[in-house]
N, C-alpha and C positions, 0 to 999 in steps of 0.2 A: 516778182516769177507768184502765177497763181497756183496755189495747194490744194488738189484734192482730196486731199483730207481734211481741211477745211471746208469745202465747197459746201452747197446748198446743192444735194441731188432731186431733182426735179425728173417725171415721167411724165407720160398719158393718165394713168391711175392718179397719181396726185396731183397733177393739175388739175384732172374734173374732179377728185376730190375738194382740192379751196374753190373752185366754181361752182360747187353745189352747197360746200358750205367750210366754210374756213376753220370751226371746230373742228369738224371730223380727219379735215386735213392735219392740223397739228395734233389731235389724239394717236392716229395711224400713222405718221410720216417725222413727226418732232419729239412726241413726248414719251422719255424711257421712264422704267419702274424703277424706285430709286434705290431697290435694294440691289436688282440684275445687272441694271444699266443697259437693259433690250428693253427694243417696241415690241407694243403690244401685239400680238398680231392673233386676230379672231378665225376660227375655220369654223365653214359652214357646210353642208350637201352639196350646196352649187360648187361651191369651192373646191369643194374633193373631187366632184363627179366633172368638174372645166380642169381640175392640175391631173388626173389620170386619164383623160382621152388627149389630152394636148401631149402629155409624155410619150403616149404609145403612137401618136403620130410623128410629135417633131422628130422622134430615136430612126425613122426612117431616113432621114433627108440623108446620114450619113452613109447609108449603104446601098451599093452599086443596083441601080434602076429595074435591075434585069432580076434582082434578087428579095426587092422589098418587100412583097406581099408572096414570097414563099415559104411563110410561117404564118398561120393565122392571127389577125390583130386581136382576136377574141382570147387565143389563147395567152397573147402577150398583157393587155387588160388586165386576166386572170391577176399575172403576177405584180400586177403594176394596183392594182386595186386592194390587195393586203396592205400597203402604208397609209391606205386613209379610210380603212373596213373600222369600223365600231366607233368610238368617241376621237377618234386621234383624224375623224371627217365629221363630225359634230354631227354624226347621226344618235337620234333618242332610242331609236327600237330596230329592233329586223325589219320589220315590214318599210319603215320607213328607205331605209337600206338597201333592200332588195328595189325597190319603186328605181332610185336613182342608178342602180348598177344594171337596172337595165335599161334604161333610157342610155347609158352610156353604151353600151352594146347594142343595140339597135344603132345607134352612130356609126360605130364602126361596121356594123356590117353594108350601112350605104355606103362607107366610099370602100367598101372592099367589091362591092356589085359596082360600083361606078368612080374607078381612081382618079379619073379625070387626069389634071396636074400633078398629080403625086407620083405617076411613071412617066416624067419626064425630069432632063436632066437638075439638079440642085445646087442652091450654093451656101455656102456654112461662111458665116462670119465668125472670124478663126481670135473670136474673143468671148471670155466668158460673161459677161456681162457688157454689151454694146455700149458705149458712150461716147459722148463729146464735149468739148467746151462751148455751150450756148453762148455763154458771154464770161469771157477773162477778166471784164472789168468790173462786174458785177459778184463775181464766183458762185457761176451756177453751172451746174454739170447735167447735161441731158444723158438720161438711157433709156435702155427699155430690149427687150429680149422681142424678137420678131419671129413668129410660128415658123413662114417657110416661105422661101424667095425661089422661084422657079427659074432658071435659067432659059432666056429668051436667044438660040445661037443667032436668029433670020435678022436681030436687030442688035448682038450683042449684047443684052441690056435682063435688068430683071424684073421679074412679076413679085409682089411684094403677098402673100395672103395669108390673113388673119385666121383663123378657126372660133368660130362661133359655136358654144354647145349650150346657151342660154334661147329660151322663147321667141323670145321676145329680140325687134330689130334694132340694131345698133341707132341714135338720134342722126339726123341729116347732119347736124352742125358737128357734129363730134369730132373732135382734133384726133383722134388717133389715127387715120392711116396719112395725117399729112407729119404727125411727128417720128412716123415710121419711116416716112420720107426719108426725112431730114437724116435720121440714125442710120440709113442704107445707106445714103449717099456718102454719109462721111465716115465709114464704116467699114468700106470694101472699093472697089472698084471699078464695078458696074455700075452705069446710068439706071434708075431706074424709068422704067416706063409705062408701068400700070399698078392698081394697087386694089386688092379686092376683098370683101369679110364672105367666108366660106360661112352660110348657116348650114349645122349637121345637126339638130334637131325638129328637121322637114322631112316630113314623109315624099316630097317632091310633088304634092298638089299644088304646089304656089307657083309663081313665074320662075322660071330658072334660065340660065346661060348656059348656052350651047357647049361652052367649056366647063361649067362647072355643073355636071348632070348627075339628077333626083335630089338634088340640094336648094334653096334660097339664095341668089346671092347678089351684092353688088360691088361695082366696080368706078375707080377713080382712073383716067388716064391721062398722062403727064405727056 
């Protein structure tokens, strides 16, 4: 009988670490401090920004669609930002923190002006950390958190949306959407018909999808 506690847990991030640099994978995902037995976790301004924006947007999915934008996302962002302010977010000075915080506010304003898919019905996976056995024989668990699942009633299916807060686009060879497809397929009942990246840090001057207005996007259809 496979045991989750002895299994090797992998995710899109850890797999990408391994493919890019096995040593980086070991340091981030395997190595533990000899004294605390905890893994090493480094925070950077970019990670702090992404974490704060994601927390605000993902919190909307559990709200009725009619009330998701009744409170300003900027107000919610102000409260969330307190968790990553200063050293907690890897900021070395107030100027750097202000720059990243302003970027986050701009992203959320774009979403408020063009909420697109976020006003539609959403599905929430009922697991703190979506996971399934990738291989019981090799004792490997696949896990990961999906940013948003839009429910598509016309096909009784879901649309995976991954929010991107960085300035660069995801590598076309990235496994992320494929891995999320596997997770969503195994961790809830609806079939997956579509998966998309939503690039939030965009002024809208780039090519956009008719459905993801005001931001760049990339879609994969299943």
